[in-house]
N, CA, C, O and CB atoms as a CASP TS submission, in Angstrom:
PFRMAT TS
TARGET T0000
AUTHOR 0000-0000-0000
METHOD Language model
MODEL 1
PARENT N/A
ATOM      1  N   MET     1     111.345 110.968  80.811  1.00  0.00           N
ATOM      2  CA  MET     1     109.998 111.115  80.293  1.00  0.00           C
ATOM      3  C   MET     1     109.692 112.611  80.187  1.00  0.00           C
ATOM      4  O   MET     1     109.802 113.351  81.165  1.00  0.00           O
ATOM      5  CB  MET     1     108.955 110.380  81.205  1.00  0.00           C
ATOM      6  N   ASP     2     109.302 113.045  78.975  1.00  0.00           N
ATOM      7  CA  ASP     2     108.981 114.466  78.822  1.00  0.00           C
ATOM      8  C   ASP     2     107.505 114.723  79.131  1.00  0.00           C
ATOM      9  O   ASP     2     106.722 113.794  79.323  1.00  0.00           O
ATOM     10  CB  ASP     2     109.318 114.945  77.395  1.00  0.00           C
ATOM     11  N   LYS     3     107.148 116.011  79.172  1.00  0.00           N
ATOM     12  CA  LYS     3     105.795 116.359  79.601  1.00  0.00           C
ATOM     13  C   LYS     3     104.733 115.777  78.666  1.00  0.00           C
ATOM     14  O   LYS     3     103.675 115.354  79.133  1.00  0.00           O
ATOM     15  CB  LYS     3     105.644 117.875  79.677  1.00  0.00           C
ATOM     16  N   GLN     4     104.991 115.747  77.362  1.00  0.00           N
ATOM     17  CA  GLN     4     103.992 115.193  76.448  1.00  0.00           C
ATOM     18  C   GLN     4     103.758 113.717  76.713  1.00  0.00           C
ATOM     19  O   GLN     4     102.628 113.239  76.617  1.00  0.00           O
ATOM     20  CB  GLN     4     104.423 115.398  75.002  1.00  0.00           C
ATOM     21  N   GLN     5     104.824 112.986  77.048  1.00  0.00           N
ATOM     22  CA  GLN     5     104.671 111.568  77.388  1.00  0.00           C
ATOM     23  C   GLN     5     103.837 111.417  78.660  1.00  0.00           C
ATOM     24  O   GLN     5     103.013 110.510  78.769  1.00  0.00           O
ATOM     25  CB  GLN     5     106.056 110.896  77.570  1.00  0.00           C
ATOM     26  N   ILE     6     104.060 112.314  79.617  1.00  0.00           N
ATOM     27  CA  ILE     6     103.276 112.286  80.857  1.00  0.00           C
ATOM     28  C   ILE     6     101.812 112.561  80.543  1.00  0.00           C
ATOM     29  O   ILE     6     100.931 111.851  81.027  1.00  0.00           O
ATOM     30  CB  ILE     6     103.816 113.321  81.881  1.00  0.00           C
ATOM     31  N   ILE     7     101.545 113.581  79.743  1.00  0.00           N
ATOM     32  CA  ILE     7     100.162 113.915  79.376  1.00  0.00           C
ATOM     33  C   ILE     7      99.499 112.727  78.680  1.00  0.00           C
ATOM     34  O   ILE     7      98.362 112.375  78.997  1.00  0.00           O
ATOM     35  CB  ILE     7     100.124 115.166  78.457  1.00  0.00           C
ATOM     36  N   ASP     8     100.196 112.118  77.744  1.00  0.00           N
ATOM     37  CA  ASP     8      99.626 110.983  77.013  1.00  0.00           C
ATOM     38  C   ASP     8      99.317 109.817  77.949  1.00  0.00           C
ATOM     39  O   ASP     8      98.258 109.197  77.848  1.00  0.00           O
ATOM     40  CB  ASP     8     100.585 110.527  75.908  1.00  0.00           C
ATOM     41  N   THR     9     100.243 109.522  78.858  1.00  0.00           N
ATOM     42  CA  THR     9     100.044 108.415  79.795  1.00  0.00           C
ATOM     43  C   THR     9      98.883 108.695  80.736  1.00  0.00           C
ATOM     44  O   THR     9      98.030 107.836  80.958  1.00  0.00           O
ATOM     45  CB  THR     9     101.318 108.158  80.600  1.00  0.00           C
ATOM     46  N   VAL    10      98.856 109.912  81.293  1.00  0.00           N
ATOM     47  CA  VAL    10      97.779 110.281  82.218  1.00  0.00           C
ATOM     48  C   VAL    10      96.430 110.237  81.505  1.00  0.00           C
ATOM     49  O   VAL    10      95.472 109.657  82.015  1.00  0.00           O
ATOM     50  CB  VAL    10      98.026 111.688  82.811  1.00  0.00           C
ATOM     51  N   ASN    11      96.360 110.848  80.335  1.00  0.00           N
ATOM     52  CA  ASN    11      95.081 110.875  79.627  1.00  0.00           C
ATOM     53  C   ASN    11      94.612 109.467  79.281  1.00  0.00           C
ATOM     54  O   ASN    11      93.418 109.172  79.330  1.00  0.00           O
ATOM     55  CB  ASN    11      95.194 111.716  78.355  1.00  0.00           C
ATOM     56  N   GLU    12      95.553 108.606  78.934  1.00  0.00           N
ATOM     57  CA  GLU    12      95.189 107.226  78.607  1.00  0.00           C
ATOM     58  C   GLU    12      94.550 106.530  79.800  1.00  0.00           C
ATOM     59  O   GLU    12      93.519 105.874  79.653  1.00  0.00           O
ATOM     60  CB  GLU    12      96.420 106.444  78.142  1.00  0.00           C
ATOM     61  N   PHE    13      95.154 106.665  80.991  1.00  0.00           N
ATOM     62  CA  PHE    13      94.536 105.971  82.127  1.00  0.00           C
ATOM     63  C   PHE    13      93.280 106.677  82.637  1.00  0.00           C
ATOM     64  O   PHE    13      92.406 106.034  83.217  1.00  0.00           O
ATOM     65  CB  PHE    13      95.537 105.842  83.259  1.00  0.00           C
ATOM     66  N   LEU    14      93.182 107.981  82.428  1.00  0.00           N
ATOM     67  CA  LEU    14      91.931 108.656  82.808  1.00  0.00           C
ATOM     68  C   LEU    14      90.780 108.221  81.907  1.00  0.00           C
ATOM     69  O   LEU    14      89.652 108.057  82.372  1.00  0.00           O
ATOM     70  CB  LEU    14      92.101 110.186  82.742  1.00  0.00           C
ATOM     71  N   ILE    15      91.058 108.037  80.636  1.00  0.00           N
ATOM     72  CA  ILE    15      90.027 107.574  79.694  1.00  0.00           C
ATOM     73  C   ILE    15      89.628 106.134  80.009  1.00  0.00           C
ATOM     74  O   ILE    15      88.445 105.793  79.998  1.00  0.00           O
ATOM     75  CB  ILE    15      90.532 107.681  78.232  1.00  0.00           C
ATOM     76  N   GLU    16      90.626 105.294  80.289  1.00  0.00           N
ATOM     77  CA  GLU    16      90.338 103.882  80.556  1.00  0.00           C
ATOM     78  C   GLU    16      89.685 103.668  81.916  1.00  0.00           C
ATOM     79  O   GLU    16      88.672 102.976  82.017  1.00  0.00           O
ATOM     80  CB  GLU    16      91.613 103.068  80.474  1.00  0.00           C
ATOM     81  N   GLU    17      90.253 104.250  82.950  1.00  0.00           N
ATOM     82  CA  GLU    17      89.806 103.961  84.314  1.00  0.00           C
ATOM     83  C   GLU    17      88.646 104.838  84.787  1.00  0.00           C
ATOM     84  O   GLU    17      87.831 104.406  85.603  1.00  0.00           O
ATOM     85  CB  GLU    17      90.956 104.120  85.256  1.00  0.00           C
ATOM     86  N   PHE    18      88.573 106.062  84.279  1.00  0.00           N
ATOM     87  CA  PHE    18      87.531 106.983  84.742  1.00  0.00           C
ATOM     88  C   PHE    18      86.491 107.257  83.657  1.00  0.00           C
ATOM     89  O   PHE    18      85.597 108.086  83.828  1.00  0.00           O
ATOM     90  CB  PHE    18      88.158 108.298  85.201  1.00  0.00           C
ATOM     91  N   GLU    19      86.626 106.552  82.549  1.00  0.00           N
ATOM     92  CA  GLU    19      85.711 106.701  81.417  1.00  0.00           C
ATOM     93  C   GLU    19      85.552 108.162  81.017  1.00  0.00           C
ATOM     94  O   GLU    19      84.462 108.613  80.664  1.00  0.00           O
ATOM     95  CB  GLU    19      84.348 106.103  81.756  1.00  0.00           C
ATOM     96  N   ALA    20      86.671 108.894  81.080  1.00  0.00           N
ATOM     97  CA  ALA    20      86.672 110.307  80.699  1.00  0.00           C
ATOM     98  C   ALA    20      86.620 110.428  79.187  1.00  0.00           C
ATOM     99  O   ALA    20      87.135 109.580  78.457  1.00  0.00           O
ATOM    100  CB  ALA    20      87.920 111.032  81.256  1.00  0.00           C
ATOM    101  N   ASP    21      85.985 111.503  78.733  1.00  0.00           N
ATOM    102  CA  ASP    21      85.954 111.818  77.310  1.00  0.00           C
ATOM    103  C   ASP    21      87.245 112.584  76.992  1.00  0.00           C
ATOM    104  O   ASP    21      87.552 113.579  77.648  1.00  0.00           O
ATOM    105  CB  ASP    21      84.662 112.658  76.924  1.00  0.00           C
ATOM    106  N   ALA    22      87.980 112.132  76.010  1.00  0.00           N
ATOM    107  CA  ALA    22      89.257 112.766  75.665  1.00  0.00           C
ATOM    108  C   ALA    22      89.097 114.265  75.407  1.00  0.00           C
ATOM    109  O   ALA    22      90.004 115.041  75.708  1.00  0.00           O
ATOM    110  CB  ALA    22      89.863 112.092  74.435  1.00  0.00           C
ATOM    111  N   ALA    23      87.983 114.671  74.866  1.00  0.00           N
ATOM    112  CA  ALA    23      87.757 116.086  74.562  1.00  0.00           C
ATOM    113  C   ALA    23      87.650 116.932  75.834  1.00  0.00           C
ATOM    114  O   ALA    23      87.865 118.143  75.794  1.00  0.00           O
ATOM    115  CB  ALA    23      86.488 116.245  73.726  1.00  0.00           C
ATOM    116  N   ASP    24      87.320 116.299  76.954  1.00  0.00           N
ATOM    117  CA  ASP    24      87.179 117.035  78.230  1.00  0.00           C
ATOM    118  C   ASP    24      88.506 117.205  78.954  1.00  0.00           C
ATOM    119  O   ASP    24      88.586 117.971  79.914  1.00  0.00           O
ATOM    120  CB  ASP    24      86.198 116.315  79.147  1.00  0.00           C
ATOM    121  N   LEU    25      89.546 116.511  78.515  1.00  0.00           N
ATOM    122  CA  LEU    25      90.834 116.548  79.205  1.00  0.00           C
ATOM    123  C   LEU    25      91.653 117.734  78.691  1.00  0.00           C
ATOM    124  O   LEU    25      92.657 117.570  77.999  1.00  0.00           O
ATOM    125  CB  LEU    25      91.610 115.213  79.002  1.00  0.00           C
ATOM    126  N   VAL    26      91.195 118.917  79.050  1.00  0.00           N
ATOM    127  CA  VAL    26      91.812 120.172  78.621  1.00  0.00           C
ATOM    128  C   VAL    26      92.699 120.673  79.750  1.00  0.00           C
ATOM    129  O   VAL    26      92.296 120.642  80.913  1.00  0.00           O
ATOM    130  CB  VAL    26      90.733 121.242  78.236  1.00  0.00           C
ATOM    131  N   ALA    27      93.884 121.128  79.427  1.00  0.00           N
ATOM    132  CA  ALA    27      94.891 121.482  80.429  1.00  0.00           C
ATOM    133  C   ALA    27      94.377 122.392  81.536  1.00  0.00           C
ATOM    134  O   ALA    27      94.694 122.169  82.704  1.00  0.00           O
ATOM    135  CB  ALA    27      96.044 122.140  79.759  1.00  0.00           C
ATOM    136  N   ASP    28      93.593 123.410  81.198  1.00  0.00           N
ATOM    137  CA  ASP    28      93.155 124.357  82.235  1.00  0.00           C
ATOM    138  C   ASP    28      91.801 124.014  82.844  1.00  0.00           C
ATOM    139  O   ASP    28      91.294 124.769  83.673  1.00  0.00           O
ATOM    140  CB  ASP    28      93.094 125.743  81.659  1.00  0.00           C
ATOM    141  N   ALA    29      91.210 122.896  82.453  1.00  0.00           N
ATOM    142  CA  ALA    29      89.924 122.482  83.033  1.00  0.00           C
ATOM    143  C   ALA    29      90.120 121.998  84.466  1.00  0.00           C
ATOM    144  O   ALA    29      91.171 121.459  84.813  1.00  0.00           O
ATOM    145  CB  ALA    29      89.270 121.369  82.178  1.00  0.00           C
ATOM    146  N   ASN    30      89.096 122.197  85.291  1.00  0.00           N
ATOM    147  CA  ASN    30      89.136 121.727  86.672  1.00  0.00           C
ATOM    148  C   ASN    30      89.048 120.196  86.683  1.00  0.00           C
ATOM    149  O   ASN    30      88.041 119.624  86.266  1.00  0.00           O
ATOM    150  CB  ASN    30      87.978 122.359  87.509  1.00  0.00           C
ATOM    151  N   MET    31      90.096 119.549  87.158  1.00  0.00           N
ATOM    152  CA  MET    31      90.165 118.087  87.111  1.00  0.00           C
ATOM    153  C   MET    31      89.091 117.438  87.988  1.00  0.00           C
ATOM    154  O   MET    31      88.446 116.479  87.564  1.00  0.00           O
ATOM    155  CB  MET    31      91.549 117.613  87.552  1.00  0.00           C
ATOM    156  N   HIS    32      88.899 117.943  89.187  1.00  0.00           N
ATOM    157  CA  HIS    32      87.937 117.368  90.128  1.00  0.00           C
ATOM    158  C   HIS    32      86.521 117.426  89.545  1.00  0.00           C
ATOM    159  O   HIS    32      85.784 116.441  89.587  1.00  0.00           O
ATOM    160  CB  HIS    32      87.992 118.113  91.484  1.00  0.00           C
ATOM    161  N   GLU    33      86.152 118.585  89.005  1.00  0.00           N
ATOM    162  CA  GLU    33      84.799 118.743  88.449  1.00  0.00           C
ATOM    163  C   GLU    33      84.621 117.968  87.152  1.00  0.00           C
ATOM    164  O   GLU    33      83.575 117.356  86.934  1.00  0.00           O
ATOM    165  CB  GLU    33      84.496 120.217  88.207  1.00  0.00           C
ATOM    166  N   THR    34      85.622 117.988  86.299  1.00  0.00           N
ATOM    167  CA  THR    34      85.513 117.311  85.005  1.00  0.00           C
ATOM    168  C   THR    34      85.346 115.809  85.180  1.00  0.00           C
ATOM    169  O   THR    34      84.547 115.183  84.484  1.00  0.00           O
ATOM    170  CB  THR    34      86.742 117.602  84.147  1.00  0.00           C
ATOM    171  N   LEU    35      86.100 115.234  86.106  1.00  0.00           N
ATOM    172  CA  LEU    35      86.046 113.786  86.312  1.00  0.00           C
ATOM    173  C   LEU    35      85.046 113.386  87.393  1.00  0.00           C
ATOM    174  O   LEU    35      84.814 112.197  87.613  1.00  0.00           O
ATOM    175  CB  LEU    35      87.420 113.266  86.676  1.00  0.00           C
ATOM    176  N   ASP    36      84.447 114.381  88.076  1.00  0.00           N
ATOM    177  CA  ASP    36      83.495 114.124  89.163  1.00  0.00           C
ATOM    178  C   ASP    36      84.118 113.160  90.179  1.00  0.00           C
ATOM    179  O   ASP    36      83.544 112.123  90.512  1.00  0.00           O
ATOM    180  CB  ASP    36      82.161 113.541  88.603  1.00  0.00           C
ATOM    181  N   LEU    37      85.308 113.535  90.660  1.00  0.00           N
ATOM    182  CA  LEU    37      86.083 112.672  91.541  1.00  0.00           C
ATOM    183  C   LEU    37      85.523 112.628  92.958  1.00  0.00           C
ATOM    184  O   LEU    37      85.129 113.654  93.513  1.00  0.00           O
ATOM    185  CB  LEU    37      87.516 113.134  91.577  1.00  0.00           C
ATOM    186  N   ASP    38      85.490 111.421  93.541  1.00  0.00           N
ATOM    187  CA  ASP    38      85.175 111.278  94.954  1.00  0.00           C
ATOM    188  C   ASP    38      86.405 110.699  95.661  1.00  0.00           C
ATOM    189  O   ASP    38      87.443 110.493  95.033  1.00  0.00           O
ATOM    190  CB  ASP    38      83.913 110.368  95.167  1.00  0.00           C
ATOM    191  N   SER    39      86.287 110.442  96.949  1.00  0.00           N
ATOM    192  CA  SER    39      87.459 110.002  97.714  1.00  0.00           C
ATOM    193  C   SER    39      88.018 108.672  97.199  1.00  0.00           C
ATOM    194  O   SER    39      89.233 108.474  97.199  1.00  0.00           O
ATOM    195  CB  SER    39      87.098 109.869  99.193  1.00  0.00           C
ATOM    196  N   LEU    40      87.155 107.773  96.767  1.00  0.00           N
ATOM    197  CA  LEU    40      87.633 106.485  96.250  1.00  0.00           C
ATOM    198  C   LEU    40      88.366 106.670  94.918  1.00  0.00           C
ATOM    199  O   LEU    40      89.307 105.937  94.612  1.00  0.00           O
ATOM    200  CB  LEU    40      86.453 105.504  96.076  1.00  0.00           C
ATOM    201  N   ASP    41      87.929 107.645  94.138  1.00  0.00           N
ATOM    202  CA  ASP    41      88.621 107.921  92.876  1.00  0.00           C
ATOM    203  C   ASP    41      90.053 108.383  93.136  1.00  0.00           C
ATOM    204  O   ASP    41      90.966 108.042  92.384  1.00  0.00           O
ATOM    205  CB  ASP    41      87.859 108.986  92.062  1.00  0.00           C
ATOM    206  N   TYR    42      90.244 109.160  94.204  1.00  0.00           N
ATOM    207  CA  TYR    42      91.605 109.606  94.525  1.00  0.00           C
ATOM    208  C   TYR    42      92.485 108.427  94.937  1.00  0.00           C
ATOM    209  O   TYR    42      93.682 108.419  94.652  1.00  0.00           O
ATOM    210  CB  TYR    42      91.574 110.659  95.649  1.00  0.00           C
ATOM    211  N   VAL    43      91.904 107.443  95.599  1.00  0.00           N
ATOM    212  CA  VAL    43      92.659 106.228  95.936  1.00  0.00           C
ATOM    213  C   VAL    43      93.082 105.534  94.638  1.00  0.00           C
ATOM    214  O   VAL    43      94.216 105.074  94.511  1.00  0.00           O
ATOM    215  CB  VAL    43      91.804 105.260  96.835  1.00  0.00           C
ATOM    216  N   ASP    44      92.159 105.466  93.682  1.00  0.00           N
ATOM    217  CA  ASP    44      92.493 104.872  92.378  1.00  0.00           C
ATOM    218  C   ASP    44      93.613 105.662  91.696  1.00  0.00           C
ATOM    219  O   ASP    44      94.506 105.070  91.090  1.00  0.00           O
ATOM    220  CB  ASP    44      91.240 104.827  91.464  1.00  0.00           C
ATOM    221  N   LEU    45      93.571 106.996  91.790  1.00  0.00           N
ATOM    222  CA  LEU    45      94.622 107.817  91.185  1.00  0.00           C
ATOM    223  C   LEU    45      95.978 107.535  91.807  1.00  0.00           C
ATOM    224  O   LEU    45      96.987 107.471  91.104  1.00  0.00           O
ATOM    225  CB  LEU    45      94.288 109.295  91.327  1.00  0.00           C
ATOM    226  N   VAL    46      96.006 107.366  93.127  1.00  0.00           N
ATOM    227  CA  VAL    46      97.264 107.062  93.819  1.00  0.00           C
ATOM    228  C   VAL    46      97.853 105.762  93.271  1.00  0.00           C
ATOM    229  O   VAL    46      99.053 105.674  93.009  1.00  0.00           O
ATOM    230  CB  VAL    46      97.039 106.953  95.356  1.00  0.00           C
ATOM    231  N   VAL    47      96.997 104.758  93.103  1.00  0.00           N
ATOM    232  CA  VAL    47      97.452 103.460  92.586  1.00  0.00           C
ATOM    233  C   VAL    47      97.930 103.600  91.146  1.00  0.00           C
ATOM    234  O   VAL    47      98.976 103.060  90.785  1.00  0.00           O
ATOM    235  CB  VAL    47      96.321 102.409  92.672  1.00  0.00           C
ATOM    236  N   LEU    48      97.173 104.322  90.320  1.00  0.00           N
ATOM    237  CA  LEU    48      97.539 104.483  88.909  1.00  0.00           C
ATOM    238  C   LEU    48      98.839 105.257  88.745  1.00  0.00           C
ATOM    239  O   LEU    48      99.641 104.948  87.863  1.00  0.00           O
ATOM    240  CB  LEU    48      96.424 105.190  88.153  1.00  0.00           C
ATOM    241  N   ILE    49      99.047 106.251  89.581  1.00  0.00           N
ATOM    242  CA  ILE    49     100.302 107.009  89.516  1.00  0.00           C
ATOM    243  C   ILE    49     101.471 106.102  89.875  1.00  0.00           C
ATOM    244  O   ILE    49     102.504 106.117  89.206  1.00  0.00           O
ATOM    245  CB  ILE    49     100.258 108.238  90.464  1.00  0.00           C
ATOM    246  N   ASP    50     101.306 105.313  90.935  1.00  0.00           N
ATOM    247  CA  ASP    50     102.369 104.391  91.331  1.00  0.00           C
ATOM    248  C   ASP    50     102.658 103.381  90.215  1.00  0.00           C
ATOM    249  O   ASP    50     103.819 103.128  89.896  1.00  0.00           O
ATOM    250  CB  ASP    50     101.984 103.653  92.631  1.00  0.00           C
ATOM    251  N   GLU    51     101.619 102.811  89.627  1.00  0.00           N
ATOM    252  CA  GLU    51     101.799 101.809  88.569  1.00  0.00           C
ATOM    253  C   GLU    51     102.444 102.390  87.308  1.00  0.00           C
ATOM    254  O   GLU    51     103.272 101.744  86.668  1.00  0.00           O
ATOM    255  CB  GLU    51     100.457 101.190  88.212  1.00  0.00           C
ATOM    256  N   ASN    52     102.054 103.610  86.967  1.00  0.00           N
ATOM    257  CA  ASN    52     102.521 104.198  85.702  1.00  0.00           C
ATOM    258  C   ASN    52     103.794 105.024  85.821  1.00  0.00           C
ATOM    259  O   ASN    52     104.550 105.143  84.857  1.00  0.00           O
ATOM    260  CB  ASN    52     101.447 105.057  85.131  1.00  0.00           C
ATOM    261  N   PHE    53     104.039 105.602  87.015  1.00  0.00           N
ATOM    262  CA  PHE    53     105.187 106.494  87.144  1.00  0.00           C
ATOM    263  C   PHE    53     106.154 106.086  88.249  1.00  0.00           C
ATOM    264  O   PHE    53     107.235 106.662  88.367  1.00  0.00           O
ATOM    265  CB  PHE    53     104.711 107.888  87.395  1.00  0.00           C
ATOM    266  N   GLY    54     105.774 105.089  89.068  1.00  0.00           N
ATOM    267  CA  GLY    54     106.698 104.530  90.037  1.00  0.00           C
ATOM    268  C   GLY    54     106.985 105.382  91.257  1.00  0.00           C
ATOM    269  O   GLY    54     108.071 105.287  91.829  1.00  0.00           O
ATOM    270  N   PHE    55     106.038 106.214  91.672  1.00  0.00           N
ATOM    271  CA  PHE    55     106.224 106.925  92.944  1.00  0.00           C
ATOM    272  C   PHE    55     104.894 106.980  93.697  1.00  0.00           C
ATOM    273  O   PHE    55     103.814 106.893  93.113  1.00  0.00           O
ATOM    274  CB  PHE    55     106.777 108.365  92.703  1.00  0.00           C
ATOM    275  N   LYS    56     105.019 107.127  95.002  1.00  0.00           N
ATOM    276  CA  LYS    56     103.852 107.160  95.888  1.00  0.00           C
ATOM    277  C   LYS    56     103.374 108.595  96.068  1.00  0.00           C
ATOM    278  O   LYS    56     104.178 109.527  96.108  1.00  0.00           O
ATOM    279  CB  LYS    56     104.186 106.528  97.261  1.00  0.00           C
ATOM    280  N   THR    57     102.073 108.762  96.174  1.00  0.00           N
ATOM    281  CA  THR    57     101.482 110.068  96.457  1.00  0.00           C
ATOM    282  C   THR    57     100.638 109.958  97.718  1.00  0.00           C
ATOM    283  O   THR    57     100.323 108.864  98.187  1.00  0.00           O
ATOM    284  CB  THR    57     100.624 110.575  95.256  1.00  0.00           C
ATOM    285  N   THR    58     100.284 111.112  98.250  1.00  0.00           N
ATOM    286  CA  THR    58      99.415 111.150  99.429  1.00  0.00           C
ATOM    287  C   THR    58      98.229 112.063  99.136  1.00  0.00           C
ATOM    288  O   THR    58      98.214 112.786  98.140  1.00  0.00           O
ATOM    289  CB  THR    58     100.197 111.642 100.693  1.00  0.00           C
ATOM    290  N   ALA    59      97.258 112.016 100.003  1.00  0.00           N
ATOM    291  CA  ALA    59      96.075 112.869  99.833  1.00  0.00           C
ATOM    292  C   ALA    59      96.471 114.337  99.815  1.00  0.00           C
ATOM    293  O   ALA    59      95.863 115.137  99.104  1.00  0.00           O
ATOM    294  CB  ALA    59      95.051 112.611 100.956  1.00  0.00           C
ATOM    295  N   GLU    60      97.488 114.697 100.594  1.00  0.00           N
ATOM    296  CA  GLU    60      97.926 116.086 100.655  1.00  0.00           C
ATOM    297  C   GLU    60      98.456 116.566  99.303  1.00  0.00           C
ATOM    298  O   GLU    60      98.345 117.745  98.966  1.00  0.00           O
ATOM    299  CB  GLU    60      99.000 116.252 101.727  1.00  0.00           C
ATOM    300  N   ASP    61      99.027 115.651  98.542  1.00  0.00           N
ATOM    301  CA  ASP    61      99.553 116.028  97.224  1.00  0.00           C
ATOM    302  C   ASP    61      98.454 116.578  96.320  1.00  0.00           C
ATOM    303  O   ASP    61      98.720 117.428  95.470  1.00  0.00           O
ATOM    304  CB  ASP    61     100.221 114.824  96.553  1.00  0.00           C
ATOM    305  N   PHE    62      97.246 116.109  96.494  1.00  0.00           N
ATOM    306  CA  PHE    62      96.152 116.507  95.609  1.00  0.00           C
ATOM    307  C   PHE    62      95.493 117.821  96.028  1.00  0.00           C
ATOM    308  O   PHE    62      94.677 118.364  95.283  1.00  0.00           O
ATOM    309  CB  PHE    62      95.113 115.417  95.564  1.00  0.00           C
ATOM    310  N   GLN    63      95.835 118.335  97.204  1.00  0.00           N
ATOM    311  CA  GLN    63      95.189 119.561  97.686  1.00  0.00           C
ATOM    312  C   GLN    63      95.528 120.776  96.839  1.00  0.00           C
ATOM    313  O   GLN    63      94.727 121.708  96.763  1.00  0.00           O
ATOM    314  CB  GLN    63      95.585 119.824  99.117  1.00  0.00           C
ATOM    315  N   THR    64      96.681 120.791  96.207  1.00  0.00           N
ATOM    316  CA  THR    64      97.063 121.948  95.396  1.00  0.00           C
ATOM    317  C   THR    64      96.802 121.720  93.909  1.00  0.00           C
ATOM    318  O   THR    64      97.014 122.619  93.095  1.00  0.00           O
ATOM    319  CB  THR    64      98.532 122.274  95.613  1.00  0.00           C
ATOM    320  N   ILE    65      96.349 120.539  93.558  1.00  0.00           N
ATOM    321  CA  ILE    65      96.087 120.218  92.148  1.00  0.00           C
ATOM    322  C   ILE    65      94.653 120.603  91.816  1.00  0.00           C
ATOM    323  O   ILE    65      93.706 120.014  92.338  1.00  0.00           O
ATOM    324  CB  ILE    65      96.336 118.700  91.853  1.00  0.00           C
ATOM    325  N   LYS    66      94.503 121.579  90.959  1.00  0.00           N
ATOM    326  CA  LYS    66      93.161 122.016  90.548  1.00  0.00           C
ATOM    327  C   LYS    66      92.879 121.620  89.099  1.00  0.00           C
ATOM    328  O   LYS    66      91.836 121.036  88.802  1.00  0.00           O
ATOM    329  CB  LYS    66      93.016 123.543  90.716  1.00  0.00           C
ATOM    330  N   SER    67      93.791 121.933  88.219  1.00  0.00           N
ATOM    331  CA  SER    67      93.569 121.678  86.793  1.00  0.00           C
ATOM    332  C   SER    67      94.334 120.426  86.337  1.00  0.00           C
ATOM    333  O   SER    67      95.180 119.898  87.059  1.00  0.00           O
ATOM    334  CB  SER    67      94.001 122.906  85.953  1.00  0.00           C
ATOM    335  N   PHE    68      94.017 119.980  85.143  1.00  0.00           N
ATOM    336  CA  PHE    68      94.777 118.864  84.577  1.00  0.00           C
ATOM    337  C   PHE    68      96.243 119.263  84.413  1.00  0.00           C
ATOM    338  O   PHE    68      97.138 118.445  84.628  1.00  0.00           O
ATOM    339  CB  PHE    68      94.177 118.427  83.213  1.00  0.00           C
ATOM    340  N   ASP    69      96.490 120.523  84.032  1.00  0.00           N
ATOM    341  CA  ASP    69      97.868 120.965  83.877  1.00  0.00           C
ATOM    342  C   ASP    69      98.615 120.902  85.214  1.00  0.00           C
ATOM    343  O   ASP    69      99.788 120.532  85.250  1.00  0.00           O
ATOM    344  CB  ASP    69      97.908 122.390  83.309  1.00  0.00           C
ATOM    345  N   ASP    70      97.939 121.263  86.310  1.00  0.00           N
ATOM    346  CA  ASP    70      98.550 121.118  87.645  1.00  0.00           C
ATOM    347  C   ASP    70      98.941 119.659  87.879  1.00  0.00           C
ATOM    348  O   ASP    70     100.012 119.364  88.409  1.00  0.00           O
ATOM    349  CB  ASP    70      97.571 121.605  88.764  1.00  0.00           C
ATOM    350  N   PHE    71      98.055 118.761  87.476  1.00  0.00           N
ATOM    351  CA  PHE    71      98.301 117.324  87.673  1.00  0.00           C
ATOM    352  C   PHE    71      99.493 116.862  86.840  1.00  0.00           C
ATOM    353  O   PHE    71     100.363 116.147  87.337  1.00  0.00           O
ATOM    354  CB  PHE    71      97.044 116.500  87.304  1.00  0.00           C
ATOM    355  N   TYR    72      99.532 117.274  85.569  1.00  0.00           N
ATOM    356  CA  TYR    72     100.654 116.897  84.707  1.00  0.00           C
ATOM    357  C   TYR    72     101.964 117.453  85.274  1.00  0.00           C
ATOM    358  O   TYR    72     102.980 116.758  85.303  1.00  0.00           O
ATOM    359  CB  TYR    72     100.428 117.410  83.260  1.00  0.00           C
ATOM    360  N   ASN    73     101.930 118.711  85.723  1.00  0.00           N
ATOM    361  CA  ASN    73     103.145 119.339  86.265  1.00  0.00           C
ATOM    362  C   ASN    73     103.594 118.674  87.565  1.00  0.00           C
ATOM    363  O   ASN    73     104.789 118.523  87.820  1.00  0.00           O
ATOM    364  CB  ASN    73     102.907 120.833  86.506  1.00  0.00           C
ATOM    365  N   PHE    74     102.612 118.279  88.382  1.00  0.00           N
ATOM    366  CA  PHE    74     102.942 117.575  89.625  1.00  0.00           C
ATOM    367  C   PHE    74     103.703 116.292  89.311  1.00  0.00           C
ATOM    368  O   PHE    74     104.739 116.010  89.914  1.00  0.00           O
ATOM    369  CB  PHE    74     101.658 117.257  90.435  1.00  0.00           C
ATOM    370  N   ILE    75     103.180 115.520  88.363  1.00  0.00           N
ATOM    371  CA  ILE    75     103.849 114.264  87.993  1.00  0.00           C
ATOM    372  C   ILE    75     105.219 114.554  87.379  1.00  0.00           C
ATOM    373  O   ILE    75     106.195 113.869  87.685  1.00  0.00           O
ATOM    374  CB  ILE    75     102.975 113.450  86.999  1.00  0.00           C
ATOM    375  N   ALA    76     105.292 115.556  86.526  1.00  0.00           N
ATOM    376  CA  ALA    76     106.579 115.904  85.898  1.00  0.00           C
ATOM    377  C   ALA    76     107.621 116.257  86.957  1.00  0.00           C
ATOM    378  O   ALA    76     108.794 115.909  86.822  1.00  0.00           O
ATOM    379  CB  ALA    76     106.403 117.088  84.915  1.00  0.00           C
ATOM    380  N   SER    77     107.188 116.948  88.013  1.00  0.00           N
ATOM    381  CA  SER    77     108.141 117.334  89.064  1.00  0.00           C
ATOM    382  C   SER    77     108.659 116.130  89.836  1.00  0.00           C
ATOM    383  O   SER    77     109.754 116.173  90.397  1.00  0.00           O
ATOM    384  CB  SER    77     107.491 118.316  90.028  1.00  0.00           C
ATOM    385  N   LYS    78     107.885 115.069  89.867  1.00  0.00           N
ATOM    386  CA  LYS    78     108.279 113.869  90.616  1.00  0.00           C
ATOM    387  C   LYS    78     109.118 112.898  89.781  1.00  0.00           C
ATOM    388  O   LYS    78     109.922 112.145  90.332  1.00  0.00           O
ATOM    389  CB  LYS    78     107.041 113.154  91.129  1.00  0.00           C
ATOM    390  N   VAL    79     108.940 112.909  88.469  1.00  0.00           N
ATOM    391  CA  VAL    79     109.659 111.935  87.643  1.00  0.00           C
ATOM    392  C   VAL    79     110.916 112.510  86.997  1.00  0.00           C
ATOM    393  O   VAL    79     111.705 111.770  86.410  1.00  0.00           O
ATOM    394  CB  VAL    79     108.744 111.406  86.568  1.00  0.00           C
ATOM    395  N   SER    80     111.106 113.818  87.102  1.00  0.00           N
ATOM    396  CA  SER    80     112.293 114.412  86.468  1.00  0.00           C
ATOM    397  C   SER    80     113.472 114.441  87.418  1.00  0.00           C
ATOM    398  O   SER    80     114.550 114.907  87.050  1.00  0.00           O
ATOM    399  CB  SER    80     111.991 115.828  85.983  1.00  0.00           C
TER
END
């Protein structure tokens, strides 16, 4: 899976599950602020990552993820 496929998959589930506006999903935008994420949303993200990419994440994994690009790169590092 290449990075564009990861971006497309992530954006698709963010739009569906978090009712995000596609125009707001900009690589350098702050993911937490853009999606107004709370602790339960991170639990949903863990489940969505497992369902879509087949690996488990932990709360610690999200501590270094600030932007959407950080998130895409994090997933790319786990699936490559």
